VOPAGU-2260 file (C-alpha; in pm, 1 decimal, decimal comma):
REM VOPAGU-2260
SITE   aa  ch    i         X         Y         Z
SITE  UNK   A    0   17696,9   17928,9    3091,4
SITE  UNK   A    1   17408,7   18139,1    3033,7
SITE  UNK   A    2   17553,5   18181,1    2647,4
SITE  UNK   A    3   17529,8   17800,3    2627,9
SITE  UNK   A    4   17221,2   17736,6    2759,2
SITE  UNK   A    5   17054,3   17984,6    2532,4
SITE  UNK   A    6   17255,3   17828,4    2212,1
SITE  UNK   A    7   17087,4   17503,3    2346,3
SITE  UNK   A    8   16741,3   17665,9    2361,4
SITE  UNK   A    9   16798,5   17817,2    2008,6
SITE  UNK   A   10   16888,2   17471,8    1858,7
SITE  UNK   A   11   16597,3   17300,3    2036,1
SITE  UNK   A   12   16351,9   17571,4    1921,8
SITE  UNK   A   13   16461,6   17549,2    1554,7
SITE  UNK   A   14   16424,8   17142,4    1580,5
SITE  UNK   A   15   16088,8   17181,7    1698,8
SITE  UNK   A   16   15993,3   17419,7    1481,2
SITE  UNK   A   17   16090,3   17210,7    1176,9
SITE  UNK   A   18   15939,2   16898,1    1318,2
SITE  UNK   A   19   15611,6   17083,0    1384,2
SITE  UNK   A   20   15612,7   17179,0    1004,2
SITE  UNK   A   21   15697,2   16833,6     896,4
SITE  UNK   A   22   15428,0   16684,8    1095,4
SITE  UNK   A   23   15154,0   16947,4     977,1
SITE  UNK   A   24   15275,5   16874,8     617,4
SITE  UNK   A   25   15220,4   16493,3     675,0
SITE  UNK   A   26   14894,7   16539,1     821,6
SITE  UNK   A   27   14756,6   16736,0     559,7
SITE  UNK   A   28   14769,7   16445,2     317,4
SITE  UNK   A   29   15047,0   16585,9     104,3
SITE  UNK   A   30   15265,9   16365,5    -105,3
SITE  UNK   A   31   15545,9   16186,4      24,2
SITE  UNK   A   32   15775,3   16368,7    -167,9
SITE  UNK   A   33   15666,3   16703,9     -27,6
SITE  UNK   A   34   15672,6   16567,5     353,8
SITE  UNK   A   35   16046,4   16452,5     288,4
SITE  UNK   A   36   16118,6   16774,4     134,1
SITE  UNK   A   37   15986,4   16966,2     461,6
SITE  UNK   A   38   16156,4   16736,8     668,7
SITE  UNK   A   39   16489,7   16789,3     455,1
SITE  UNK   A   40   16446,1   17162,9     488,4
SITE  UNK   A   41   16380,0   17158,2     857,9
SITE  UNK   A   42   16709,9   16932,6     892,1
SITE  UNK   A   43   16906,5   17151,2     698,5
SITE  UNK   A   44   16791,6   17481,6     911,4
SITE  UNK   A   45   16887,9   17299,0    1235,2
SITE  UNK   A   46   17228,9   17237,6    1049,4
SITE  UNK   A   47   17258,1   17580,0     956,6
SITE  UNK   A   48   17138,3   17699,9    1324,3
SITE  UNK   A   49   17427,8   17503,6    1468,6
SITE  UNK   A   50   17673,8   17641,8    1207,0
SITE  UNK   A   51   17582,1   17958,2    1257,6
SITE  UNK   A   52   17629,5   17963,7    1648,4
SITE  UNK   A   53   17975,2   17791,9    1622,8
SITE  UNK   A   54   18096,1   18084,3    1396,7
SITE  UNK   A   55   17961,9   18329,9    1602,4
SITE  UNK   A   56   18117,0   18172,8    1894,6
SITE  UNK   A   57   18482,8   18160,4    1745,3
SITE  UNK   A   58   18458,7   18538,7    1627,2
SITE  UNK   A   59   18785,3   18709,1    1763,2
SITE  UNK   A   60   18819,1   19089,1    1734,6
SITE  UNK   A   61   19156,4   19260,4    1784,4
SITE  UNK   A   62   19165,3   19631,9    1827,0
SITE  UNK   A   63   19473,0   19849,1    1789,3
SITE  UNK   A   64   19574,2   20020,2    2144,0
SITE  UNK   A   65   19681,2   20347,1    1982,8
SITE  UNK   A   66   19445,9   20607,5    2109,8
SITE  UNK   A   67   19226,8   20752,8    1784,4
SITE  UNK   A   68   19321,3   20477,4    1567,3
SITE  UNK   A   69   19002,3   20274,4    1440,7
SITE  UNK   A   70   19136,0   19971,7    1321,7
SITE  UNK   A   71   19034,0   19649,7    1441,5
SITE  UNK   A   72   19073,3   19287,7    1280,1
SITE  UNK   A   73   18767,4   19057,8    1305,6
SITE  UNK   A   74   18871,6   18679,2    1276,5
SITE  UNK   A   75   18617,2   18381,8    1208,8
SITE  UNK   A   76   18747,1   18030,8    1147,4
SITE  UNK   A   77   19112,1   18158,2    1155,9
SITE  UNK   A   78   19397,9   17886,7    1176,9
SITE  UNK   A   79   19636,7   17949,2    1465,3
SITE  UNK   A   80   19905,5   18071,5    1234,3
SITE  UNK   A   81   19646,2   18347,0    1081,3
SITE  UNK   A   82   19522,3   18424,0    1409,5
SITE  UNK   A   83   19883,3   18522,8    1535,1
SITE  UNK   A   84   19965,0   18698,2    1225,8
SITE  UNK   A   85   19659,9   18912,6    1221,1
SITE  UNK   A   86   19683,0   18963,3    1604,8
SITE  UNK   A   87   20021,6   19101,0    1566,4
SITE  UNK   A   88   19892,3   19326,7    1244,6
SITE  UNK   A   89   19617,9   19438,1    1441,8
SITE  UNK   A   90   19815,6   19553,7    1776,6
SITE  UNK   A   91   20108,3   19698,7    1608,1
SITE  UNK   A   92   20018,6   20063,9    1481,6
SITE  UNK   A   93   20321,4   20104,6    1289,0
SITE  UNK   A   94   20211,2   19818,4    1046,2
SITE  UNK   A   95   19894,5   19931,1     953,3
SITE  UNK   A   96   19854,0   20286,7    1042,7
SITE  UNK   A   97   20152,3   20450,0     919,3
SITE  UNK   A   98   20333,5   20768,2    1115,6
SITE  UNK   A   99   20098,6   20910,0    1320,6
């Protein structure tokens, strides 16, 4: 729950910062094109923030359970089939570690 609220506050902060910057450009009597460009960049920043939070949320890490083996597999945006294949690879020491 705390992570979700933190994510929401991050997105709201990015949106507020973009809105404030756009308002300041508009109030400075800048050209309409400049104001529209800043507004578009602010909206893009919010979309990028949402995407980055989503990617961070969906990252899975599988570590080999064999003592002394440092292999870990990090997956972001993997399909269920890829996730199952990479999980099997990460936990089966004989497939990635050779003879110990």
